[in-house]
C-alpha positions in Angstrom: 18.0 -3.7 13.9 15.5 -2.3 11.3 12.1 -1.7 12.7 8.8 -1.0 10.9 6.0 1.3 11.9 2.3 0.9 12.4 0.2 2.2 9.5 -3.6 2.5 9.2 -4.9 0.7 6.2 -8.3 1.8 4.8 -10.1 -0.6 2.4 -13.4 0.1 0.7 -15.8 -2.7 1.4 -18.8 -3.2 -0.9 -22.1 -2.5 0.8 -24.6 -2.8 -2.0 -25.8 -0.6 -4.9 -27.6 2.7 -5.1 -30.8 3.1 -7.2 -28.7 3.7 -10.3 -26.8 0.4 -10.0 -23.5 2.0 -8.9 -21.7 0.3 -6.1 -21.8 1.7 -2.6 -18.7 1.2 -0.4 -17.9 1.7 3.3 -14.4 2.3 4.7 -12.9 -0.3 6.9 -9.9 0.9 9.0 -7.2 -1.5 10.3 -3.9 -0.9 12.0 -1.1 -3.0 10.5 2.1 -3.2 12.5 5.7 -3.5 11.3 5.3 -2.0 7.8 8.5 -0.5 6.5 8.2 2.7 4.4 11.1 3.3 2.1 12.1 6.0 -0.4 12.0 5.0 -4.1 15.0 5.7 -6.3 14.8 8.4 -8.9 14.8 5.7 -11.6 11.7 4.1 -10.0 9.9 7.5 -9.7 10.5 8.2 -13.4 9.5 4.7 -14.5 6.3 4.7 -12.4 5.4 8.1 -13.8 5.8 6.8 -17.3 4.0 3.4 -16.7 1.2 4.5 -14.3 1.1 8.2 -14.6 1.6 8.5 -10.8 4.5 9.8 -8.7 5.7 7.2 -6.2 6.1 8.8 -2.8 7.0 5.7 -0.8 7.5 2.0 -1.2 5.8 0.0 1.5 7.4 -3.2 2.6 4.7 -5.5 4.0 5.5 -8.0 6.8 5.6 -11.8 6.1 2.3 -13.5 6.8 0.2 -10.4 6.3 -3.1 -11.2 4.5 -4.6 -7.7 4.0 -5.6 -6.4 0.6 -3.1 -3.6 -0.3 -4.0 -3.0 -3.9 -5.8 0.3 -4.4 -6.1 1.0 -0.7 -5.5 4.2 1.3 -2.9 4.2 4.1 -2.2 6.7 6.8 1.3 7.2 8.2 3.6 10.0 9.2 0.4 12.1 9.6 -0.4 12.0 5.9 -2.7 10.0 3.6 -1.5 7.9 0.7 -3.0 5.6 -1.9 -1.4 2.4 -3.1 -1.2 1.6 -6.8 0.2 -1.0 -9.1 0.6 -4.7 -8.3 1.9 -5.9 -4.9 5.4 -7.4 -5.6 5.9 -10.6 -3.6 9.3 -12.3 -3.0 9.9 -15.9 -2.0 9.5 -15.9 1.7 12.2 -18.5 2.3 14.7 -16.4 0.3 14.2 -13.1 2.2 16.1 -12.8 5.4 14.2 -9.8 6.6 10.7 -9.8 8.2 9.2 -8.3 4.9 8.5 -10.2 1.7 6.1 -8.0 -0.2 6.3 -4.4 -1.6 3.8 -2.0 -3.0 4.0 1.6 -4.2 2.0 4.5 -2.8 1.4 8.1 -3.9 0.5 11.1 -1.8 -3.1 12.2 -1.7 -3.5 16.0 -1.6 
């Protein structure tokens, strides 16, 4: 049986503006269970490098029913920090036999 891991999702929540009119954000940390990290293929890495200018480190499979915002968020897993990028790809829930129906790319933050 395939099993996901718990990752820590960090979203930036708007908290107003500074005197120059720039947005101020505060981090919001949440643990999300049953997220499945997977390795991208070499073809995906090259394509993402060409399209987004970023190197995909992992593909995160997100569990069905999850309502968190995953686009442009930071995640912590395996003791390292990553940033998600690109659109969250969603599959028809009824047609996916696994517990995961969405996928997003993430890159390593150095």
